[in-house]
N, C-alpha and C positions, 0 to 999 in steps of 0.2 A: 526470388517473387512476384506470387503473383499479377499480374495487369487487375484492373479494374472493370474491365471487363468481363474477367474470369467471375471474378470472384461475383459480381454480378448474378451471370451465368447461373454461378451452382445456387448461390442465394436466393433467386426466382424457384430453381427449382426444388432447393426444400421448404421453401414456404404455402409451393400448390402439395406437396407431400404434408406437411401437417396442416394445416388450412381443410384443405381436402379442397381444394376451388383448384379449380386447370384452369380459369384466368388469373388467378393472384397477379401481382408487378409491386417491381421493385422498382424503386426507382431516387434518384438525391444522394444516395450513396456521398460519405463524405470523412475523409481518415479524421482520424482520434489520432489526440495525443501519447507516447507511451513507452515504453523502451520492453516491456516481454512479452513480445507477442504483433499484432493488429489489429486493429477497433478501429471501428467505420460509424458511426451511426445514416440512415435510411431510411425512410419512409414506404411504408407492405401497402397496402391500398390491395384489399379481400375485399369479395363477396359475400356475406349472411346470411341467414337463412333466409328473410325476406326480403333477403333482393334486393336490401339496399346497400349502397358502397359506406366501407370502413374506412376510415384513413388512423394511420398508428406509428408513432417516431418509433424508433430500432436502434437497440446494439446490437454488433458483431463482433464477438471475439474468441480473434485464430489463437492460435497456440505458435507460436513461430517454424519457421519451416530448418528445417533441417538437425533440429534440435534430438535431445533425448528426452521426451514427455514424465520432466520428474519437478518439482521443487517451482517454480516461476513460470516454468512453461505444462506446467498444468492446469490447460484453463477447468477442465469436466471435473475439476476439484477445489477453485474456486466457485465454479459457479452451486458445487454440494454446499461448501461451507455456505454464501449467501441465501440458503436456502433454509438448513436448519437454521436462521437466526429467525425466519420468518415466522408472526405476533410473537420476537420481543419487543425491549425497548430499546434495540438494538434497527435504526432504520437501513438498509438494501436496497437497491434494485428490486423489482422484481424477474424469477429467470423465465422469462416463454419457452424457445427451449434450450435445449444443449443432450452432445452426445458426440462421440469419436466413432462416426460408420465415416471407410473413410470415399465413397463414392457421393462424399457431397466437396467436400473442402482437399482430401488427402491427410485429411490433422485433426484433432479436437476441435472441438470449439461449442460456445453457446450465444443465445438470443436473447439481450434478456431489457427489459423498459425504458425509454430512453426518462434524465432525470433531469429539469432541465434546472437545475439551481446554479452556483457563479460557490468562485473557490475565494478564499480571504487570501494567500497567495497565489501569483498568479493568475489571479479571473480578470473577467474582465470588467469589475463593479467594480466603481468602488468604496466600504464598508465608512463610515464610521468610526470615531474614539468608542464614541458608545455603542455601539453597531459589533465592534469586534471584543468590545467586554463581554455585551450577552451572548455571543456565538459563542466566544474561546467559553462562559460556563459550561451554554450548553455539553461541547465540545465533552470537555472531562467530565458530566456529568454521564454523559452519554456513555463514557469509556470504561466505567466506574459501573455500568450497568453489563453492558460485556465481562467485568473481569466479574461481575456475583453467578454469572449463567453459571449452571452446573453441567463440569462437559465432563461428567464423565457416559454419560448419553450422547453424548456429539463425537463422543472419543470413534466410533468407527470410520466418519468422514473425515474426524480432524489427523485420525493418528497421535498414537503413542506421544506421550509428553517426554521433552527433550528438557535436560537441563542447563543449567546456566557453564559446566562444564561443558556439552554437545556444541553450547553455543561456540563458546572458547576452542572449541575445536574447528573446530565448520568454518568459521575468522580466520585458522592456523594456515589450512589447503590454502587458499588466498590472497596468506602473507608472505606466507614465511614460499616466497619462488624470488631468485637470482631478477627479474626481466621489468621488477618495479623501481619505480623512480626513487632513489632513495633521498632527495630531497623533497619528496613524494610523503612517506614515509616517516619524518623525520623519531619522532622517539614512541612509537608507536614500541618496536617492543621494549622499548624501557615502562609502558600502560600498559601490555599485555603484564609484564608480571606482577604491577602495583595489584592489576583486576587481581590477576586468579591468589595475590595472599589474599584478598581481606572480602571474598566469596562472602554475600549477603548466611544464614546461617540457615533460613529455612524460608525461603519468600516461597512466597503468593501461592498456589498454581492453579491455573485456567485458563478461558480460549480469551488470545489474543492474538490483534488484528497484524501488529509485526510492521506495519511502517504507518502504522494516523500520525498521519503530520497532517499540516492544515488547505495542500493538497488534496489530498487525498479525501475530503471530504463535500458535499455538494449540501450548499444551503438558503434560504429565501423562509420570509416573514417569518426573523427572529428562533430558525433551529436550524440544529443538521433534516436536513432531505435522503440523505443519502450518506452514504460508508462506500469506497469504492475501493478495489484494486483492492483484494484479499489475495496476493500470489507471497508472501510472510504470513499469511498465519499459521500460527500451531495453540499447541496445551501448551506451557512452558508457565514461568516467573512472569506473572501478570505488569511486573512496577519498567519491564522490559519496552512497553510503550508507554508507561506518567512517561521513561528516559528519555524516551523519540522525541513526545514532545516538545517536551523541554529543553530538549536537544534543539529544537528549532522553532523557540522562543527567548532563544540565548544570542543578541546581537553581539559578547562577547567572542563567541564562539566565529568566529566569519567577515571575513572582507568582504565578500560579496554575501550583501544581505535581501533581498532580493528573497529568500524562498522565507524572509522571515517578517508575517506581515506588521506594520507598522505599529501600531496599534496595542497589539498583544499584550497580554498580559503577563509578565515578569512569573519565570518556570518557581520562583519560591510564596504569588500566589496560585498558581498553576496547582503545584503539588498540594498547597492547602486546601480547595473549592475541592479535589479527590478524596481528600482527608475528613471531608465533611460529608463526602458523598458514603462510601463504606462501610464493612462496618470489621472491616479487619484493623492490626495496628500499621501505622505506615512511621518509621523513626525519621530522621530528616540525615540518618547516615545513608537509610537505604536512598533516597531520590540519591542521592550526591554520587552512591556507588552506581545506579541506572543510572544519571545524565551526565557521568563519563568513562558507562564502560556502553553510552547510547554515537561519544562520538568518536571511540575506540570503532565501533561496531557500521558507521559512516566514513571515516576516514580508511580503513581496508581496505572498504566494498569501493572507495571513487580510486585509490591507490591500482586497486585490479582493474578495475572499466577504465580507466586510462589506460594501462598495458597496452588492455583491449583493442581501445581508439585505435592507437601511436600502434600496432602490426596490425590494422586492416582489420582485427581478425569481429569488430563490434564498431563499427566507423560511427560514431557523437561528438561529435566538437562540444558540448553543454562537460563534458567531464573536464575537459579541458580551463571553465574558470573554474570551476567546482573543486574543482585540486588546487586551488593557489590558499581554500582557506581549508584544504589538509592537517600540514602542519600543528595549526591554529584549534582542530579537533585534539585532537593529543598534548598539547599540552596542557588546551584548555580541560581539561578529562585530571589529567598527573594535578593539576592543581584544584578542584574539587576531591580529591581523592586525600589531599593535605598534605 
């Protein structure tokens, strides 16, 4: 992994090339949390056309080193997706620079404006019960607005639509491995078969975030200031997002509940807010299926990432804690399907 001194050096060169200011300076580089690459906040100082000094706080996102640039590692795609949402009701960080020219970091990158909001989950600020309900409603309404966007004009950036069968097949490649911990996997194969035999017949297709949870939204002044971390975004069944948000609001799913804000509404209430905002039918059976699918999806991802951690391929001890809940995720999914 490149040192911070190297990153500052390359970032300074990039800033000078992009701004045209040969004296532009980069400082205050700070590593940010994340699993699908390296992220840093930093301060850019440059001279304007009038000769004054302007300072701006920005974020650098780099693709992970030594991996194929695809899926969650494709940071250029993530930046293009955020750019495709400018002017909509879905707030995103402003993208300043994006590219894959190897002379800067030897891997793809983007630079975005820093959004100074807080998170409902794992944030530094404690929100009251009333605040959490207000922000939860704003989140669900924003999600409905995302799903209502015309997806065809964005297809060249987002990619071709993926079916639920495609999603299940991708998860098969993670689950069908002898190296996974059988205790963590639990009843995942049983839940997989139940999901396959109860596919929703005609799911609504549109743009979806893919990882819409309380820690991927930045909040302030009673609203959603920005939605971040678009690594898993796609065109597909939009209720994947609603099921995912309900999953991260269901305390019965979790052993360690720190990812579930204490006072967010229950999943049924979130689903009702969503129904009131959209123009298409969302049945109880739809919501239950996609909630079960969310538990299956995250449980499989957890089992896979725990295996990578334990084998030293991608060390990240947080998966040890999350994995305590994985068997319950599969149990809860079966319960939701009846």
